[in-house]
ZATIFI-488660 format. One record per atom (N, C-alpha, C): residue in one letter; atom name; x negated, z, y. Coordinates in nm, 3 decimals. Layout:
// residues N
a,CA,X,Z,Y
...
END
This chain:
// residues 197
m,N,2.846,4.462,-1.536
m,CA,2.698,4.440,-1.560
m,C,2.692,4.303,-1.601
q,N,2.789,4.250,-1.681
q,CA,2.779,4.107,-1.733
q,C,2.796,4.010,-1.615
i,N,2.873,4.038,-1.504
i,CA,2.890,3.959,-1.396
i,C,2.727,3.913,-1.354
f,N,2.671,4.016,-1.308
f,CA,2.499,4.015,-1.256
f,C,2.419,3.920,-1.349
i,N,2.458,3.936,-1.480
i,CA,2.369,3.841,-1.608
i,C,2.424,3.726,-1.584
n,N,2.561,3.681,-1.542
n,CA,2.602,3.554,-1.579
n,C,2.556,3.505,-1.424
a,N,2.552,3.595,-1.307
a,CA,2.492,3.533,-1.196
a,C,2.369,3.480,-1.167
t,N,2.301,3.557,-1.283
t,CA,2.148,3.524,-1.256
t,C,2.112,3.370,-1.314
t,N,2.201,3.350,-1.411
t,CA,2.180,3.180,-1.439
t,C,2.204,3.089,-1.313
l,N,2.327,3.145,-1.244
l,CA,2.351,3.066,-1.125
l,C,2.246,3.071,-0.995
m,N,2.186,3.186,-0.993
m,CA,2.083,3.190,-0.895
m,C,1.963,3.132,-0.950
n,N,1.917,3.126,-1.055
n,CA,1.810,3.063,-1.104
n,C,1.814,2.926,-1.068
a,N,1.920,2.866,-1.098
a,CA,1.957,2.710,-1.079
a,C,1.938,2.670,-0.931
a,N,1.999,2.754,-0.854
a,CA,1.997,2.752,-0.711
a,C,1.856,2.745,-0.668
f,N,1.762,2.867,-0.729
f,CA,1.600,2.848,-0.688
f,C,1.525,2.765,-0.754
g,N,1.595,2.688,-0.828
g,CA,1.528,2.568,-0.951
g,C,1.401,2.638,-1.016
t,N,1.444,2.740,-1.088
t,CA,1.320,2.818,-1.180
t,C,1.428,2.875,-1.316
d,N,1.333,2.901,-1.411
d,CA,1.378,2.939,-1.530
d,C,1.362,3.090,-1.569
e,N,1.457,3.157,-1.612
e,CA,1.446,3.310,-1.625
e,C,1.328,3.346,-1.716
t,N,1.239,3.420,-1.661
t,CA,1.123,3.486,-1.729
t,C,1.149,3.624,-1.765
r,N,1.244,3.700,-1.737
r,CA,1.256,3.851,-1.775
r,C,1.320,3.838,-1.935
g,N,1.249,3.940,-2.007
g,CA,1.308,3.938,-2.132
g,C,1.471,3.984,-2.102
w,N,1.499,3.997,-2.265
w,CA,1.656,4.033,-2.297
w,C,1.653,4.184,-2.226
f,N,1.592,4.274,-2.265
f,CA,1.607,4.403,-2.195
f,C,1.612,4.433,-2.065
k,N,1.508,4.371,-2.038
k,CA,1.459,4.381,-1.887
k,C,1.587,4.311,-1.786
l,N,1.612,4.184,-1.850
l,CA,1.722,4.142,-1.783
l,C,1.864,4.237,-1.767
r,N,1.893,4.313,-1.853
r,CA,1.984,4.402,-1.874
r,C,1.982,4.533,-1.786
g,N,1.838,4.584,-1.787
g,CA,1.810,4.664,-1.704
g,C,1.816,4.669,-1.551
v,N,1.772,4.531,-1.524
v,CA,1.780,4.486,-1.372
v,C,1.924,4.503,-1.320
a,N,2.022,4.399,-1.412
a,CA,2.162,4.382,-1.389
a,C,2.235,4.518,-1.378
l,N,2.183,4.654,-1.472
l,CA,2.278,4.779,-1.464
l,C,2.200,4.852,-1.326
l,N,2.077,4.818,-1.309
l,CA,2.039,4.890,-1.161
l,C,2.098,4.826,-1.053
l,N,2.116,4.694,-1.041
l,CA,2.207,4.610,-0.951
l,C,2.353,4.677,-0.947
l,N,2.399,4.666,-1.077
l,CA,2.533,4.714,-1.050
l,C,2.561,4.890,-0.996
v,N,2.459,4.950,-1.001
v,CA,2.488,5.081,-0.965
v,C,2.469,5.073,-0.810
i,N,2.356,5.034,-0.740
i,CA,2.310,4.989,-0.606
i,C,2.393,4.917,-0.566
v,N,2.436,4.798,-0.600
v,CA,2.535,4.715,-0.529
v,C,2.710,4.762,-0.522
g,N,2.720,4.855,-0.619
g,CA,2.865,4.905,-0.628
g,C,2.851,4.988,-0.526
f,N,2.725,5.075,-0.497
f,CA,2.732,5.192,-0.419
f,C,2.729,5.179,-0.256
l,N,2.666,5.039,-0.243
l,CA,2.653,4.971,-0.117
l,C,2.816,4.879,-0.057
f,N,2.865,4.858,-0.183
f,CA,2.996,4.772,-0.154
f,C,3.098,4.878,-0.106
l,N,3.070,4.976,-0.199
l,CA,3.195,5.108,-0.137
l,C,3.154,5.155,-0.020
l,N,3.047,5.153,0.030
l,CA,3.006,5.228,0.138
l,C,3.048,5.108,0.276
a,N,3.018,4.989,0.223
a,CA,3.101,4.905,0.355
a,C,3.244,4.902,0.335
l,N,3.303,4.942,0.234
l,CA,3.431,4.957,0.269
l,C,3.499,5.082,0.367
v,N,3.379,5.141,0.403
v,CA,3.420,5.277,0.476
v,C,3.421,5.237,0.642
p,N,3.402,5.121,0.676
p,CA,3.422,5.081,0.813
p,C,3.545,5.035,0.813
s,N,3.574,4.943,0.712
s,CA,3.710,4.903,0.716
s,C,3.838,4.995,0.746
s,N,3.812,5.106,0.712
s,CA,3.945,5.213,0.740
s,C,3.864,5.320,0.785
g,N,3.792,5.309,0.894
g,CA,3.712,5.398,0.970
g,C,3.800,5.481,1.053
a,N,3.923,5.464,1.136
a,CA,3.993,5.533,1.180
a,C,4.067,5.645,1.129
q,N,4.122,5.564,0.990
q,CA,4.205,5.651,0.888
q,C,4.112,5.762,0.816
i,N,3.997,5.756,0.819
i,CA,3.869,5.856,0.756
i,C,3.870,5.917,0.863
i,N,3.832,5.911,0.974
i,CA,3.820,5.998,1.091
i,C,3.941,6.082,1.110
n,N,4.032,6.025,1.109
n,CA,4.146,6.098,1.139
n,C,4.199,6.217,1.046
s,N,4.162,6.174,0.906
s,CA,4.180,6.277,0.796
s,C,4.081,6.393,0.793
l,N,3.991,6.376,0.874
l,CA,3.865,6.472,0.857
l,C,3.898,6.577,0.955
k,N,3.998,6.531,1.090
k,CA,4.064,6.610,1.177
k,C,3.932,6.674,1.272
l,N,3.823,6.583,1.273
l,CA,3.719,6.671,1.345
l,C,3.738,6.680,1.504
p,N,3.735,6.824,1.537
p,CA,3.744,6.870,1.675
p,C,3.710,6.800,1.772
f,N,3.573,6.719,1.779
f,CA,3.510,6.682,1.873
f,C,3.536,6.555,1.906
i,N,3.623,6.470,1.793
i,CA,3.641,6.368,1.811
i,C,3.774,6.312,1.862
g,N,3.862,6.404,1.779
g,CA,3.995,6.404,1.797
g,C,4.065,6.293,1.694
k,N,4.203,6.260,1.734
k,CA,4.279,6.158,1.663
k,C,4.254,6.030,1.748
l,N,4.201,5.947,1.688
l,CA,4.212,5.807,1.681
l,C,4.303,5.716,1.698
p,N,4.356,5.630,1.769
p,CA,4.477,5.548,1.769
p,C,4.484,5.478,1.617
d,N,4.596,5.426,1.568
d,CA,4.592,5.357,1.442
d,C,4.525,5.213,1.500
p,N,4.569,5.142,1.575
p,CA,4.500,4.997,1.572
p,C,4.391,5.038,1.667
l,N,4.274,5.033,1.614
l,CA,4.159,5.096,1.696
l,C,4.122,4.995,1.823
p,N,4.066,5.063,1.922
p,CA,4.031,4.978,2.059
p,C,3.939,4.854,2.021
p,N,3.921,4.759,2.096
p,CA,3.830,4.671,2.045
p,C,3.700,4.688,2.025
i,N,3.646,4.769,2.099
i,CA,3.507,4.792,2.117
i,C,3.506,4.895,1.965
i,N,3.567,4.980,1.947
i,CA,3.512,5.056,1.815
i,C,3.534,4.959,1.692
a,N,3.648,4.906,1.690
a,CA,3.679,4.825,1.601
a,C,3.527,4.710,1.560
f,N,3.482,4.677,1.672
f,CA,3.363,4.581,1.680
f,C,3.236,4.667,1.610
l,N,3.224,4.752,1.666
l,CA,3.102,4.860,1.643
l,C,3.118,4.900,1.472
l,N,3.260,4.919,1.420
l,CA,3.271,4.924,1.294
l,C,3.238,4.834,1.181
s,N,3.287,4.699,1.259
s,CA,3.250,4.561,1.181
s,C,3.100,4.563,1.204
l,N,3.017,4.562,1.295
l,CA,2.862,4.561,1.286
l,C,2.798,4.672,1.188
v,N,2.885,4.784,1.163
v,CA,2.813,4.868,1.056
v,C,2.843,4.810,0.932
a,N,2.988,4.739,0.894
a,CA,2.972,4.643,0.773
a,C,2.907,4.588,0.757
v,N,2.881,4.488,0.856
v,CA,2.763,4.409,0.843
v,C,2.658,4.419,0.813
a,N,2.577,4.538,0.842
a,CA,2.471,4.598,0.853
a,C,2.478,4.642,0.676
v,N,2.564,4.688,0.666
v,CA,2.555,4.734,0.502
v,C,2.589,4.637,0.384
n,N,2.617,4.541,0.425
n,CA,2.648,4.425,0.347
n,C,2.527,4.332,0.373
a,N,2.450,4.349,0.461
a,CA,2.348,4.266,0.448
a,C,2.238,4.319,0.381
v,N,2.205,4.462,0.374
v,CA,2.131,4.536,0.304
v,C,2.186,4.512,0.122
m,N,2.292,4.492,0.103
m,CA,2.374,4.473,-0.022
m,C,2.340,4.322,-0.076
f,N,2.370,4.242,0.015
f,CA,2.297,4.095,-0.013
f,C,2.159,4.081,-0.039
s,N,2.084,4.161,0.038
s,CA,1.944,4.142,0.031
s,C,1.885,4.175,-0.067
v,N,1.935,4.290,-0.127
v,CA,1.910,4.335,-0.267
v,C,1.923,4.242,-0.350
v,N,2.053,4.174,-0.396
v,CA,2.101,4.110,-0.456
v,C,2.002,3.933,-0.483
y,N,1.986,3.887,-0.338
y,CA,1.889,3.789,-0.327
y,C,1.734,3.807,-0.378
r,N,1.739,3.936,-0.357
r,CA,1.550,3.995,-0.372
r,C,1.543,4.011,-0.534
y,N,1.641,4.091,-0.595
y,CA,1.613,4.118,-0.746
y,C,1.701,4.006,-0.848
l,N,1.798,3.951,-0.807
l,CA,1.863,3.905,-0.906
l,C,1.795,3.781,-0.978
p,N,1.771,3.681,-0.875
p,CA,1.698,3.546,-0.946
p,C,1.560,3.618,-1.000
s,N,1.500,3.493,-1.101
s,CA,1.401,3.513,-1.181
s,C,1.264,3.563,-1.066
p,N,1.186,3.660,-1.156
p,CA,1.031,3.666,-1.060
p,C,0.993,3.516,-1.013
s,N,1.025,3.439,-1.095
s,CA,0.915,3.333,-1.064
s,C,0.986,3.252,-0.955
a,N,1.073,3.291,-0.879
a,CA,1.160,3.222,-0.783
a,C,1.059,3.266,-0.684
n,N,0.996,3.355,-0.655
n,CA,0.911,3.403,-0.575
n,C,0.973,3.428,-0.421
i,N,1.074,3.520,-0.428
i,CA,1.155,3.538,-0.321
i,C,1.116,3.657,-0.282
d,N,1.045,3.684,-0.138
d,CA,0.997,3.813,-0.078
d,C,1.133,3.895,0.002
w,N,1.119,3.996,0.040
w,CA,1.212,4.030,0.121
w,C,1.238,3.999,0.267
k,N,1.151,3.907,0.299
k,CA,1.172,3.856,0.437
k,C,1.258,3.729,0.435
e,N,1.225,3.666,0.302
e,CA,1.336,3.538,0.255
e,C,1.476,3.641,0.236
a,N,1.488,3.699,0.167
a,CA,1.610,3.770,0.094
a,C,1.697,3.850,0.253
r,N,1.626,3.905,0.339
r,CA,1.683,3.940,0.423
r,C,1.746,3.856,0.531
f,N,1.665,3.750,0.518
f,CA,1.744,3.609,0.612
f,C,1.862,3.569,0.563
a,N,1.879,3.562,0.411
a,CA,1.998,3.508,0.363
a,C,2.061,3.612,0.357
g,N,2.040,3.729,0.317
g,CA,2.166,3.862,0.338
g,C,2.211,3.853,0.509
v,N,2.135,3.863,0.562
v,CA,2.180,3.873,0.696
v,C,2.317,3.778,0.736
i,N,2.247,3.639,0.696
i,CA,2.364,3.516,0.745
i,C,2.477,3.531,0.653
v,N,2.451,3.571,0.497
v,CA,2.567,3.570,0.422
v,C,2.673,3.717,0.467
a,N,2.591,3.811,0.489
a,CA,2.677,3.932,0.568
a,C,2.760,3.915,0.645
v,N,2.736,3.814,0.777
v,CA,2.798,3.774,0.887
v,C,2.909,3.693,0.812
l,N,2.867,3.584,0.701
l,CA,2.968,3.489,0.706
l,C,3.086,3.540,0.582
w,N,3.033,3.652,0.525
w,CA,3.159,3.724,0.424
w,C,3.207,3.832,0.514
e,N,3.176,3.894,0.633
e,CA,3.252,3.945,0.736
e,C,3.375,3.898,0.808
v,N,3.313,3.773,0.805
v,CA,3.407,3.678,0.925
v,C,3.518,3.632,0.809
a,N,3.500,3.592,0.696
a,CA,3.584,3.578,0.575
a,C,3.678,3.674,0.579
k,N,3.630,3.805,0.531
k,CA,3.707,3.923,0.518
k,C,3.804,3.947,0.613
q,N,3.780,3.943,0.761
q,CA,3.850,3.929,0.864
q,C,3.972,3.816,0.862
v,N,3.931,3.682,0.837
v,CA,4.023,3.598,0.855
v,C,4.092,3.593,0.712
f,N,4.055,3.639,0.596
f,CA,4.176,3.650,0.484
f,C,4.254,3.773,0.512
a,N,4.212,3.885,0.555
a,CA,4.281,3.992,0.608
a,C,4.403,3.963,0.693
f,N,4.366,3.887,0.784
f,CA,4.437,3.829,0.883
f,C,4.569,3.748,0.835
y,N,4.524,3.637,0.733
y,CA,4.593,3.560,0.685
y,C,4.709,3.626,0.609
l,N,4.674,3.733,0.520
l,CA,4.736,3.804,0.445
l,C,4.859,3.885,0.536
r,N,4.812,3.925,0.649
r,CA,4.901,4.002,0.737
r,C,5.009,3.928,0.769
r,N,4.967,3.793,0.811
r,CA,5.088,3.729,0.903
r,C,5.139,3.640,0.792
f,N,5.089,3.592,0.711
f,CA,5.152,3.491,0.599
f,C,5.136,3.513,0.466
g,N,5.060,3.593,0.426
g,CA,5.020,3.620,0.269
g,C,5.153,3.661,0.216
q,N,5.209,3.773,0.250
q,CA,5.318,3.855,0.169
q,C,5.391,3.758,0.171
a,N,5.452,3.676,0.250
a,CA,5.586,3.620,0.199
a,C,5.555,3.488,0.115
g,N,5.442,3.412,0.162
g,CA,5.423,3.282,0.099
g,C,5.384,3.327,-0.035
y,N,5.295,3.398,-0.073
y,CA,5.263,3.458,-0.216
y,C,5.364,3.486,-0.302
n,N,5.463,3.583,-0.223
n,CA,5.592,3.622,-0.312
n,C,5.689,3.508,-0.341
k,N,5.682,3.428,-0.242
k,CA,5.770,3.299,-0.272
k,C,5.729,3.191,-0.393
m,N,5.613,3.194,-0.359
m,CA,5.522,3.081,-0.441
m,C,5.513,3.128,-0.587
y,N,5.457,3.226,-0.592
y,CA,5.396,3.264,-0.738
y,C,5.464,3.433,-0.784
g,N,5.588,3.476,-0.698
g,CA,5.656,3.594,-0.770
g,C,5.556,3.728,-0.774
s,N,5.558,3.782,-0.887
s,CA,5.499,3.915,-0.871
s,C,5.335,3.858,-0.901
l,N,5.311,3.753,-0.935
l,CA,5.164,3.737,-0.944
l,C,5.095,3.667,-0.836
g,N,5.160,3.677,-0.723
g,CA,5.098,3.653,-0.549
g,C,4.975,3.754,-0.540
g,N,4.975,3.865,-0.616
g,CA,4.846,3.918,-0.559
g,C,4.718,3.872,-0.621
l,N,4.753,3.817,-0.773
l,CA,4.688,3.767,-0.851
l,C,4.621,3.654,-0.773
a,N,4.699,3.576,-0.764
a,CA,4.663,3.441,-0.703
a,C,4.556,3.478,-0.570
g,N,4.609,3.578,-0.500
g,CA,4.531,3.607,-0.367
g,C,4.397,3.678,-0.411
l,N,4.365,3.746,-0.546
l,CA,4.234,3.780,-0.583
l,C,4.161,3.694,-0.624
i,N,4.205,3.595,-0.693
i,CA,4.134,3.507,-0.769
i,C,4.085,3.397,-0.623
f,N,4.130,3.373,-0.548
f,CA,4.101,3.312,-0.419
f,C,3.976,3.364,-0.368
w,N,4.005,3.508,-0.358
w,CA,3.878,3.592,-0.307
w,C,3.762,3.578,-0.373
i,N,3.763,3.587,-0.488
i,CA,3.681,3.591,-0.590
i,C,3.610,3.454,-0.576
f,N,3.704,3.373,-0.583
f,CA,3.602,3.230,-0.589
f,C,3.529,3.211,-0.450
y,N,3.591,3.244,-0.308
y,CA,3.540,3.233,-0.185
y,C,3.408,3.334,-0.191
t,N,3.420,3.437,-0.234
t,CA,3.297,3.536,-0.232
t,C,3.192,3.462,-0.324
s,N,3.225,3.401,-0.433
s,CA,3.087,3.339,-0.516
s,C,3.038,3.231,-0.455
m,N,3.138,3.143,-0.378
m,CA,3.083,3.014,-0.310
m,C,2.970,3.070,-0.176
i,N,3.032,3.187,-0.115
i,CA,2.932,3.242,-0.017
i,C,2.800,3.311,-0.084
l,N,2.825,3.353,-0.189
l,CA,2.703,3.432,-0.259
l,C,2.588,3.304,-0.298
l,N,2.651,3.207,-0.363
l,CA,2.562,3.075,-0.399
l,C,2.513,3.040,-0.276
l,N,2.588,3.007,-0.157
l,CA,2.551,2.970,-0.010
l,C,2.423,3.050,0.006
g,N,2.418,3.194,-0.011
g,CA,2.314,3.250,0.066
g,C,2.188,3.243,-0.016
a,N,2.232,3.211,-0.179
a,CA,2.104,3.148,-0.234
a,C,2.046,3.051,-0.222
e,N,2.097,2.959,-0.176
e,CA,2.058,2.804,-0.120
e,C,1.961,2.837,0.025
i,N,2.024,2.923,0.085
i,CA,1.971,2.961,0.229
i,C,1.833,2.991,0.197
a,N,1.812,3.141,0.114
a,CA,1.695,3.182,0.089
a,C,1.595,3.089,0.027
k,N,1.649,2.989,-0.062
k,CA,1.560,2.912,-0.138
k,C,1.524,2.799,-0.024
m,N,1.590,2.780,0.089
m,CA,1.531,2.646,0.195
m,C,1.461,2.741,0.286
y,N,1.478,2.850,0.313
y,CA,1.392,2.954,0.403
y,C,1.241,2.986,0.342
s,N,1.259,2.990,0.209
s,CA,1.136,2.998,0.124
s,C,1.042,2.896,0.121
e,N,1.124,2.780,0.089
e,CA,1.028,2.640,0.092
e,C,0.977,2.624,0.249
w,N,1.062,2.629,0.346
w,CA,0.987,2.628,0.498
w,C,0.878,2.694,0.515
r,N,0.883,2.824,0.453
r,CA,0.796,2.914,0.479
r,C,0.662,2.878,0.421
d,N,0.692,2.804,0.314
d,CA,0.590,2.761,0.188
d,C,0.470,2.672,0.277
t,N,0.577,2.552,0.327
t,CA,0.549,2.428,0.378
t,C,0.460,2.457,0.520
n,N,0.487,2.556,0.576
n,CA,0.452,2.565,0.724
n,C,0.329,2.677,0.718
g,N,0.317,2.732,0.590
g,CA,0.175,2.829,0.595
g,C,0.195,2.971,0.627
h,N,0.354,3.006,0.603
h,CA,0.364,3.107,0.651
h,C,0.361,3.224,0.515
k,N,0.325,3.167,0.403
k,CA,0.317,3.265,0.289
k,C,0.190,3.202,0.224
p,N,0.056,3.231,0.260
p,CA,-0.080,3.155,0.182
p,C,-0.081,3.229,0.066
a,N,-0.059,3.362,0.060
a,CA,-0.079,3.420,-0.060
a,C,-0.014,3.381,-0.179
k,N,0.117,3.381,-0.158
k,CA,0.216,3.339,-0.272
k,C,0.181,3.198,-0.314
k,N,0.140,3.112,-0.225
k,CA,0.107,2.952,-0.243
k,C,-0.033,2.969,-0.331
a,N,-0.098,3.052,-0.310
a,CA,-0.248,3.086,-0.388
a,C,-0.206,3.109,-0.558
a,N,-0.118,3.215,-0.521
a,CA,-0.061,3.263,-0.652
a,C,-0.005,3.174,-0.749
r,N,0.093,3.100,-0.690
r,CA,0.130,2.974,-0.753
r,C,0.094,2.913,-0.828
k,N,-0.044,2.861,-0.733
k,CA,-0.131,2.767,-0.770
k,C,-0.223,2.801,-0.889
r,N,-0.224,2.931,-0.909
r,CA,-0.328,3.012,-1.008
r,C,-0.204,2.994,-1.138
r,N,-0.113,3.020,-1.103
r,CA,-0.030,3.027,-1.228
r,C,0.003,2.901,-1.307
a,N,0.025,2.794,-1.195
a,CA,0.037,2.670,-1.238
a,C,-0.118,2.616,-1.343
a,N,-0.229,2.661,-1.268
a,CA,-0.343,2.610,-1.342
a,C,-0.350,2.686,-1.470
r,N,-0.324,2.807,-1.513
r,CA,-0.310,2.857,-1.638
r,C,-0.216,2.807,-1.706
a,N,-0.098,2.758,-1.670
a,CA,-0.004,2.712,-1.751
a,C,-0.053,2.582,-1.797
a,N,-0.130,2.518,-1.726
a,CA,-0.163,2.342,-1.755
a,C,-0.265,2.369,-1.871
END
């Protein structure tokens, strides 16, 4: 839960806003995000091991899938993973920043889809690297801490992709504001600014 609370500060910095939720409300949102994003993250892992799961179920109408999947099936499973990740990141971009960031579903979805594609590409590249070069290189360089070095690199890379998505959502939101695609939100912002002044 604390990771979402800490990420709120970074998201608000990316959106150029201050936190307006209270202590309890922020923790409640973080807890709810932990449950929803955790479930979606686990659901996104299913396509990665799709062949193993289908083979373990022993469904008579499908039969046994080959262990290296045919490219078309692997591609379809990757699309399912991208779709689930897009929903996961959209939820994060919609609810993690402060409500004063004025991010609606369209902007969150736009950034979520872009980040989901980037994250899936990063997952595939990182998996390829670990299969080809990672095991021998990490074990020689770091010994038994090789897995920890890989995990730290992956966490760093994922956090950079997450913040890039926040910047994309902010830029898209600003583009929509300047081109008149969000007139109701512009009027609401002006009313809030007038009340604050």
